[in-house]
C-alpha positions in Angstrom: -5.0 30.8 1.6 -5.1 28.9 -2.1 -5.3 25.3 -1.7 -6.0 25.4 2.5 -7.7 22.7 4.5 -9.6 23.9 7.5 -12.4 23.1 10.3 -14.3 24.4 12.4 -13.7 23.9 16.0 -16.3 24.4 19.2 -16.6 27.9 18.6 -17.2 27.6 14.9 -13.8 29.6 13.4 -12.3 28.0 10.7 -8.5 27.1 11.4 -5.9 25.6 9.5 -5.2 21.8 9.5 -1.4 21.3 9.7 -0.6 19.4 6.3 0.7 15.7 7.8 1.6 12.5 6.4 -0.2 11.2 3.3 0.4 7.6 3.1 -1.1 7.1 0.3 1.3 9.0 -1.6 4.1 7.9 0.5 2.7 4.3 -0.3 2.7 5.4 -4.3 6.3 6.7 -4.3 7.5 3.7 -2.8 5.6 2.3 -5.9 7.2 4.1 -8.5 10.8 3.7 -6.8 10.2 -0.7 -6.3 12.1 -2.6 -9.1 9.8 -5.4 -8.6 7.2 -3.2 -10.1 8.7 -1.6 -13.1 10.3 -5.6 -14.2 6.4 -6.2 -13.8 4.9 -3.5 -15.5 8.0 -4.1 -18.4 6.5 -8.0 -18.4 2.7 -6.9 -18.7 3.4 -4.0 -21.6 5.4 -6.4 -23.6 2.4 -9.1 -23.4 0.2 -6.7 -24.3 1.9 -5.4 -27.0 2.4 -8.8 -28.3 -1.7 -9.0 -28.1 -2.6 -6.4 -29.6 0.3 -5.8 -32.3 1.1 -9.8 -33.9 4.3 -7.8 -35.9 5.4 -7.6 -32.6 9.5 -8.6 -33.3 9.2 -11.2 -30.8 7.8 -15.0 -30.8 5.7 -16.1 -28.3 8.5 -18.1 -27.1 10.8 -15.4 -26.7 8.2 -13.7 -25.5 7.5 -16.4 -22.9 11.7 -16.2 -21.9 11.3 -12.4 -21.0 8.7 -12.9 -19.0 10.0 -16.0 -17.4 12.9 -14.1 -16.7 10.9 -11.5 -15.4 9.4 -13.3 -12.8 13.0 -14.5 -12.0 14.6 -11.1 -11.2 11.2 -10.4 -9.1 11.4 -13.3 -6.7 15.0 -12.8 -6.9 14.5 -8.5 -5.6 11.9 -10.2 -3.1 13.9 -12.7 -1.9 16.7 -10.3 -1.8 14.1 -7.1 0.3 13.3 -9.9 2.5 16.8 -11.0 4.1 17.4 -7.7 4.5 14.5 -6.2 6.8 15.1 -9.4 8.2 19.1 -8.9 9.2 17.9 -5.7 10.5 
């Protein structure tokens, strides 16, 4: 079987390892669905774009305002998530 994983038992015969949960992949999927992650990524990308493209149409003060708004959004979502988990 192409791509199948095998292990050797005590008899020396290969046995296919059944596919199981992959915690690393599950964490990656959860990260990509996270509103906090995307807000942080947008803020970081905007900061890097301004640093490497000085003609970016936002001034430093405007960029600071957007970044502060993103941080506020991230904190608000974190509080919301924490209160939702606590209510369960």
